[in-house]
N, C-alpha and C positions, 0 to 999 in steps of 0.2 A: 505335365500340367502345372502351370504357374499358380501360386497362391499369392494373391494380393493382400498386403498388410494394410489394415485400416490406418488412415492418417490420424495423428494425434489431435485430440481436441484442444482448442486454445480457450483457456478460461482464467482470466485474471480476476481475482476476488478481492474484496475490500473488507476491512474490519476496523473497529474503533479500538484504539489503545489509549489508556489514561495512566499518566504518571501521577501518583497520589500525593497529597500535600506534604507529607513528612519526608519525601525523598526528591522533591523538585530540584534540589541543589545537585542531584546526580543526573540531571537531564542529559547533559552532554555525553557522559559515559554510556547511558542507556541508548541514546540515539545512535551512537557509534556501533553498538552491538546490533541494534535493529538493522542498520544499513549493511553491516557485514554479514547478516543472516539472509540477505537477498530481498529485503523489503524495500519498497519505495515509499517515502513519506509524501503523500499527496498534499495534505494540508496539516497545519499545526497552529494551535492557539493556546495562550495561557489565560486562564480565567479563574475567578473566585466565585464559587456557587454559594447561594444562600441555602439554609436548611430546607426551605420550601422547594427549591430547584432540585436538591439532592433527593428529597422525598419523591418528586415526580420522576426523576431518572431511575431510581431503584424501586419503582412502584410494585414490581413483582415480588419484592421482599417485604412488602407492607404486612404488618401483623406478626412478624417473627420477633423473637426475643431480642435479637441483636440490632433490630432496625433503628431504634433511637441512637445507639452508639455509632452505627454506620453513618447515619446522616450527620451526626455531630463531627465525626472524624473527617468526612469528605468535605464539610464546609469549614473546616478549621483553618484553612489557608488556601493560597492559589494552587491550582493543579494544571497539568499540561495535557491537552487532548490532541490526538493525532489520528489521521486517517491513513492506515497502512494498506498497501496493495502488493500482491504477488500471487503466484499460483497457490491455491489452498491456503490463503492468508489466515483464515479463522483458525484452522486446526494447527498451523505452524506457529502462530502467535501464542496459542494456548500451550503448546508444547514448550516453547521458549520460556514462557512465564513459569511453568511448573504448577504443582498442586496449590489450591487456593489457600490452604493453611501453611503459612511460612515455616512453622515448626516442623510439620511433616515434610515439607520440601527440603529442609536442611538435612533430613535423614535419608530420604529416598531419592531426591533429585538435587544433590548439592551444587551442581553447576547451573541450575535454573535461576532466573532473575529473582524470583520470590525468595529463594534460599539465600541469595547474595544480599538483596536489598530489603527484604521483608523482616518484620519483627515477630508477628504472631498471626492468629487466624483473622483478626480484624485488620490490623495494620500490615497488609500483605503487599504493599508497594505498588502494585499495578492492576489494571483492569483490562479485560478483553471480552469482546462479544462472544456469547456462547454458541450462536448459530447465525444463519443467514438473515432470518427475520429480525433477530435482536440487533444485528449489525446495521441493517437499514434504519431501524427505529432510533438507535443510539447515535448514528451519524447525523440523522436529521435533528436530533435533540441538541447535540453539541455544535453542529455546523448547519444552522437552519437555512443559510443561503446556498448550500450545495444542492445541485440537481443530481440525483442518483439515477443515471440512465441505465436501462437494461443492457447487460454485457452480452454480445453475441457469443453463442457456444455452438458446438456441433456443426450442422450443415450451414447455419447462418455465418459462422466464422469462416468456414471453407469458401463459401460464396464470395464473401468480402475479399479474402486474400486472392482468390482466383481472378476477381475482377480488377482489383486495384494494385496488387503487389506482385503476384507471380509472373505476369508477362515481362515486366521490366527486370525483375530479379533474375529470371532465366537468361535474358539477353546478357546481363552483366556477368553471370556465372560462365556463360559460354565464352565471352571475351576473356574472362579471367583464365580459363583453361588454355586459350590460345596464347596469351601473353606470358603466363607462368612467372609473375613478378616475385621478387624476393620477399616482399611483405604483402601477402594477398589481402589481408584485412584493410590496410590503408588504401591499396589500389582499388578494391571494390567500393569502399566508402567514397573515394574521389569519383569513381565512375558513376555511381548512383547520384551524386550531387550534380554532375555535369549532364546526366541523361534523365533527370527527374521530369516525368511527363507533366507534372503540375507546376513546374517552374514558370513564372510569368514570362511571356514573350515580349522582348523589348524591341521597339521599332525606333529606328534612327531617322530623324528628319534632317535634311540639309539646313544649315544655318546660313541665311543670306548675309553676304559680306556687306559691311557698311560702306557707303559712298564716301570717298575722301572729301 
C-alpha cells in the first residue's frame, strides 16, 4: 500500500524591517546580512519621520512610560524602511534581530543584529513586525503606495502551479533526463526560456523590395 506524502505548501511572507536613526550608516552591512539570510528586499526607502508620525506608527505603545523617549529617538534622524520577503519572514527576521533589549541580546544572543548594532533597550538598532496583522499595517504606513495582495497558500498555490508551471516544467525535466547535460541548471534554464508558453509569438512579414 502506497502512502502519498502531502505536497509542501508555498507561502512567501512579508515583514517590515526598519534600520533605526542611530545606525543608518551601517545600512550596507545590515542589508548584506539580510540578503545572505535568504530574504528578498522588495522595497526600500529612506525617510525622516516627524514625532507625530512616530506616535502614529507606535500607537500601540501609547501611554507607556518609554513612549515619549521612543518617539523622540525614532524622529531624531533619517531611518531606512524595507519590505522583506521569504518563507516565514516575520519569525525569521525577529530571530535574526534577537531580543528587543540590546543589553540582554549581548548576553543571550551575541550573534544577533541587536547585540551587534544596538546600545540598550531603547536604542535597539532595528524594528520588525511582531505578527502578520502588524506587518500589513506597518507596510501600509511606511509604503502607502504598495498594494498588499493576498498570497496564495495551500490548495490555491497548488492550483496555480498545476495550471501555469507544472506542465512546462515537467516537459523540461523529461528532456533534461534524456539529454543528461554537464550543467543541468543552465540547460534547464535555457530550455525554459526557449519553451516559455507565455513568450510573445513573433510574426514575420515579407518586406517589399523597392523599385530601382
